[in-house]
C-alpha positions in Angstrom: 8.7 -113.6 -12.2 9.5 -109.9 -12.2 6.7 -107.4 -11.7 5.1 -106.3 -15.0 6.0 -102.8 -16.3 3.0 -100.9 -17.5 3.1 -97.9 -19.8 0.6 -95.6 -21.6 1.9 -93.4 -24.4 -0.4 -90.5 -25.3 -0.5 -88.4 -28.5 -0.7 -84.8 -27.3 -2.3 -82.2 -29.7 -5.9 -83.1 -30.5 -5.9 -85.8 -27.9 -4.7 -84.2 -24.6 -4.9 -80.7 -25.9 -8.0 -79.0 -27.4 -8.0 -76.9 -30.6 -10.7 -74.6 -29.4 -8.4 -71.6 -28.7 -7.1 -71.8 -32.3 -10.7 -71.9 -33.7 -11.6 -69.0 -31.5 -8.7 -66.9 -32.7 -9.6 -67.5 -36.4 -13.1 -66.4 -35.6 -11.9 -63.3 -33.8 -9.4 -62.3 -36.4 -11.0 -63.3 -39.7 -14.5 -64.5 -38.9 -16.4 -61.6 -40.4 -14.4 -61.7 -43.6 -14.7 -65.5 -43.9 -18.5 -65.4 -43.3 -18.8 -62.9 -46.1 -17.4 -65.7 -48.3 -19.5 -68.4 -46.7 -16.5 -70.0 -45.1 -16.7 -71.2 -41.5 -13.8 -70.4 -39.2 -13.8 -73.9 -37.7 -13.8 -75.5 -41.2 -10.9 -73.3 -42.3 -8.9 -74.2 -39.1 -9.6 -77.9 -39.7 -8.5 -77.7 -43.3 -5.4 -75.8 -42.4 -4.4 -78.3 -39.7 -5.2 -81.4 -41.8 -3.4 -80.1 -44.8 -0.4 -79.3 -42.5 -0.3 -82.8 -41.2 -0.5 -84.2 -44.7 2.3 -82.1 -46.0 4.4 -82.8 -42.9 3.9 -86.5 -43.4 4.6 -86.5 -47.1 7.8 -84.6 -46.6 8.8 -87.1 -44.0 8.0 -90.0 -46.3 10.1 -88.5 -49.0 13.1 -88.3 -46.8 13.0 -84.5 -46.2 11.8 -84.0 -42.7 10.6 -80.5 -41.8 9.3 -79.7 -38.3 5.5 -79.4 -38.2 5.2 -75.8 -37.2 7.3 -74.7 -40.2 5.0 -76.6 -42.5 1.9 -75.2 -40.8 3.1 -71.6 -41.3 4.1 -72.1 -44.9 0.7 -73.5 -46.2 -1.5 -70.7 -44.7 -2.1 -68.9 -48.0 -2.4 -72.1 -49.9 -5.2 -73.2 -47.6 -7.1 -69.9 -48.1 -6.8 -70.4 -51.8 -8.3 -73.9 -51.6 -11.1 -72.5 -49.4 -12.1 -70.3 -52.3 -10.3 -67.1 -51.6 -9.1 -65.9 -55.1 -6.4 -63.5 -53.7 -5.3 -64.9 -50.4 -2.5 -62.4 -49.8 -5.0 -59.5 -50.2 -7.6 -61.3 -48.0 -5.1 -61.9 -45.1 -1.7 -60.6 -44.0 1.4 -62.1 -42.5 0.4 -60.4 -39.3 -2.9 -62.3 -39.4 -1.1 -65.5 -40.0 1.3 -64.9 -37.1 -1.5 -64.0 -34.8 -3.2 -67.3 -35.6 0.0 -69.2 -35.2 0.6 -67.7 -31.8 -2.9 -68.8 -30.8 -1.9 -72.3 -31.7 0.9 -72.0 -29.2 -1.7 -71.2 -26.5 -3.9 -74.3 -26.8 -5.4 -75.6 -23.6 -5.7 -79.1 -22.0 -8.9 -81.0 -22.5 -11.3 -81.5 -19.6 -10.3 -84.3 -17.4 -6.7 -84.7 -18.6 -5.1 -84.4 -15.2 -7.6 -86.8 -13.7 -6.9 -89.2 -16.6 -3.2 -89.2 -15.9 -3.7 -89.5 -12.1 -5.9 -92.6 -12.5 -3.4 -94.3 -14.7 -0.5 -93.5 -12.4 -2.4 -94.7 -9.3 -3.1 -98.0 -11.2 0.7 -98.5 -11.7 1.1 -97.1 -15.2 3.9 -94.8 -16.3 2.5 -92.1 -18.6 4.4 -90.8 -21.6 3.7 -88.4 -24.5 4.7 -88.9 -28.1 4.2 -85.9 -30.4 4.9 -84.7 -33.9 5.4 -81.2 -32.4 8.4 -79.7 -30.7 8.8 -80.6 -27.0 9.1 -77.0 -25.8 5.8 -75.9 -27.4 3.9 -79.1 -26.5 5.1 -79.4 -22.9 4.2 -75.7 -22.6 0.5 -76.6 -23.2 0.6 -78.8 -20.1 2.5 -76.3 -18.0 0.2 -73.4 -18.8 -2.8 -75.5 -18.1 -1.5 -76.6 -14.7 -1.0 -80.2 -15.7 2.2 -81.7 -14.1 4.1 -83.8 -16.5 7.8 -84.9 -16.4 9.8 -83.5 -19.3 11.8 -86.7 -19.5 8.6 -88.6 -20.5 8.1 -86.5 -23.6 9.2 -88.0 -27.0 9.1 -86.0 -30.2 9.3 -87.1 -33.8 11.8 -84.2 -34.2 14.4 -86.2 -32.3 14.4 -89.0 -34.9 13.5 -87.0 -38.0 10.7 -89.2 -39.0 7.0 -88.4 -38.7 4.1 -90.5 -37.4 2.6 -92.8 -38.5 5.8 -94.4 -39.9 6.3 -97.7 -38.1 9.8 -96.8 -37.0 8.4 -94.0 -34.9 6.4 -96.3 -32.8 9.2 -98.8 -32.6 11.5 -96.0 -31.4 9.1 -95.5 -28.4 8.6 -99.2 -27.8 12.4 -99.7 -27.6 12.4 -97.5 -24.5 10.5 -100.2 -22.6 11.6 -103.7 -21.3 11.1 -106.5 -23.8 9.8 -108.9 -21.1 6.8 -108.6 -18.7 5.9 -105.2 -20.1 2.4 -103.9 -21.1 2.4 -101.0 -23.5 -0.6 -98.9 -24.6 -0.9 -96.1 -27.1 -3.8 -93.6 -26.6 -4.9 -91.0 -29.1 -7.9 -89.1 -30.4 -6.7 -89.8 -34.0 -7.6 -93.2 -35.3 -4.8 -93.2 -37.8 -2.3 -92.7 -34.9 -3.7 -95.4 -32.7 -4.0 -97.8 -35.6 -0.4 -97.2 -36.6 0.8 -97.8 -33.0 -1.3 -100.9 -32.7 0.2 -102.4 -35.9 3.6 -101.7 -34.5 2.9 -103.7 -31.3 1.1 -101.4 -28.9 -2.4 -102.0 -27.5 -4.7 -99.4 -28.9 -6.9 -96.9 -27.0 -9.0 -94.4 -28.9 -10.9 -91.4 -27.3 -13.7 -89.9 -29.5 -13.4 -86.3 -28.2 -11.8 -85.1 -31.5 -13.0 -87.3 -34.4 -16.3 -88.6 -33.0 -16.6 -91.2 -35.8 -14.3 -94.3 -35.3 -14.3 -95.4 -38.9 -13.3 -98.9 -37.8 -14.0 -100.2 -41.3 -10.8 -98.6 -42.5 -8.7 -98.3 -39.3 -9.7 -101.6 -37.6 -11.0 -102.2 -34.1 -9.2 -100.8 -31.0 -8.7 -102.6 -27.7 -10.6 -99.9 -25.8 -12.7 -96.9 -26.9 -14.1 -94.1 -24.7 -15.8 -90.7 -25.2 -13.7 -88.7 -22.7 -10.2 -89.0 -21.1 -11.1 -90.2 -17.6 -13.2 -92.9 -19.1 -10.4 -93.9 -21.4 -8.1 -94.3 -18.3 -10.7 -96.4 -16.6 -11.1 -98.6 -19.8 -7.4 -99.1 -20.0 -7.1 -100.0 -16.3 -10.1 -102.5 -16.6 -8.6 -104.1 -19.8 -5.2 -104.4 -18.2 -6.7 -106.2 -15.2 -7.8 -109.0 -17.6 -4.4 -109.5 -19.1 
């Protein structure tokens, strides 16, 4: 029998990459004005990102795929309005928006990321990344953080024009691997992402660094769960040894 091929596919932003630099930029640029309206910088950032993911996904589902960063830019003032700012374009400017968007291009790797990848590779896994973002921006997060990652192992939804968590996205990645004697894992900090990948045929690994609450009652149980990236790697390796 041929040796088994083992692969772990990671979501990137939110999972491997922290949002803290983005939150810090909102606080530095608009924090004093937001606090005067009883709006937290972190909550505004979360609302903006989550609304961006929703609109990106809805556009994709409707058959009109738009790259995530363009969606993210477009809904800035709408998000301020929903946060309770009556006149968003008087509260903030295009320069403010671009400053914050540039901060999103300078996000940093989470603690333990390189260690996580190293442990998996030493255990015989090939590590991949599958992102809704563009490869140039997302691979830049790794490069600027000193994390070595082969560009050929990046896959973006932009290349197929369909956003996660559509089943065909995960199938597109699965089709890159052998059909026989192959073990495939999907790892993410977003339960909706891991759950979608698991339904498509991956084994699911969830790390709690971003969402904290698993909400298994709606997403289902994952094959492994951990509270940081190195522990997630160890959990995948231990589970793989039992297969």
